[in-house]
C-alpha positions in Angstrom: -31.2 -75.1 -104.7 -30.5 -71.7 -106.1 -28.4 -69.2 -104.3 -30.3 -66.0 -103.3 -27.9 -63.9 -105.4 -28.4 -66.0 -108.5 -32.2 -65.7 -108.1 -32.0 -62.0 -107.6 -29.8 -61.4 -110.6 -32.1 -63.6 -112.7 -35.1 -61.6 -111.6 -33.4 -58.3 -112.5 -32.6 -59.7 -115.9 -36.2 -60.7 -116.5 -37.6 -57.4 -115.2 -35.3 -55.3 -117.4 -36.0 -57.5 -120.4 -39.8 -57.2 -119.8 -39.5 -53.4 -119.4 -37.8 -53.1 -122.7 -40.3 -55.5 -124.4 -37.4 -57.9 -125.4 -38.1 -61.6 -125.7 -35.9 -64.3 -124.3 -35.0 -65.3 -127.8 -34.0 -61.7 -128.7 -31.8 -61.4 -125.7 -30.2 -64.7 -126.3 -29.5 -63.7 -129.9 -28.0 -60.4 -128.7 -25.5 -62.2 -126.4 -24.9 -65.2 -128.6 -26.5 -68.0 -126.6 -29.7 -70.1 -126.7 -32.9 -68.8 -125.2 -33.0 -71.8 -122.8 -29.9 -70.4 -121.1 -31.7 -67.1 -120.6 -34.6 -69.1 -119.0 -32.1 -70.8 -116.6 -30.5 -67.4 -115.7 -33.9 -65.8 -115.1 -35.0 -68.6 -112.7 -31.6 -68.7 -110.9 -31.1 -72.3 -112.0 -27.8 -71.3 -113.6 -25.3 -68.7 -112.4 -24.4 -65.9 -114.8 -20.7 -65.6 -115.3 -19.1 -62.1 -115.0 -18.5 -61.9 -118.8 -22.0 -63.1 -119.6 -23.5 -60.6 -117.2 -21.4 -57.9 -118.9 -22.9 -59.0 -122.3 -26.4 -59.0 -120.9 -26.0 -55.6 -119.3 -24.9 -54.2 -122.7 -27.8 -55.8 -124.5 -30.3 -54.5 -122.0 -28.6 -51.0 -121.8 -27.8 -51.0 -118.1 -24.6 -51.1 -116.0 -23.7 -54.5 -114.6 -24.4 -53.1 -111.1 -28.1 -52.8 -112.0 -28.5 -56.6 -111.5 -27.5 -56.3 -107.9 -29.6 -53.3 -106.9 -32.0 -54.1 -104.1 -30.1 -57.2 -102.9 -29.9 -57.4 -99.1 -26.3 -57.3 -97.8 -26.9 -58.5 -94.3 -27.6 -62.0 -93.0 -31.2 -62.0 -94.2 -32.1 -64.6 -96.8 -34.8 -62.8 -98.6 -34.8 -60.0 -101.2 -36.5 -56.7 -100.4 -40.3 -56.5 -100.5 -40.1 -54.1 -103.4 -38.9 -56.9 -105.6 -42.0 -58.9 -104.8 -44.1 -56.1 -106.4 -41.8 -56.2 -109.4 -42.4 -59.9 -109.8 -45.9 -59.2 -110.9 -46.6 -59.2 -114.7 -49.1 -56.4 -114.2 -46.4 -54.1 -112.7 -44.0 -54.8 -115.5 -46.7 -54.1 -118.2 -47.6 -50.9 -116.4 -44.0 -49.7 -116.3 -43.5 -50.6 -120.0 -46.7 -48.8 -121.0 -45.9 -45.8 -118.8 -42.5 -45.3 -120.4 -44.1 -45.5 -123.9 -46.0 -42.3 -123.2 -44.3 -39.1 -124.3 -42.4 -37.4 -121.5 -44.6 -34.3 -121.2 -47.8 -36.4 -120.9 -46.0 -38.9 -118.6 -45.3 -36.2 -116.1 -48.9 -35.1 -116.0 -50.0 -38.7 -115.6 -47.5 -39.2 -112.8 -48.8 -36.1 -111.0 -52.3 -37.3 -111.3 -51.4 -40.8 -109.9 -49.6 -39.1 -107.0 -52.7 -37.1 -106.1 -55.0 -40.1 -106.4 -52.6 -42.1 -104.2 -52.7 -39.4 -101.5 -56.5 -39.3 -101.6 -56.9 -43.0 -101.3 
């Protein structure tokens, strides 16, 4: 059985990889391991060592602390509800597409979405 921290870190790796449009094979090549190991990290089946997490953070252009954001620090055994939303493929595709839009247009789209959300 996976530890909640290993599962959380694996989910954060997968989310960031998806957001960047990087395949498991590309990430594995960047850190010098086989893609099956990335699969095991992402599911929480294998723990990511500190040095490997450092390599992954550099390959995904985030600080190592990124992988621990949103992790509950109290005695609860579940990760925050916002991570459930991020587990959806649709959410990740929307984020990737959103950040592909030029910044000036992205701001206008964000403002429109905010207004539509308030009206709903």
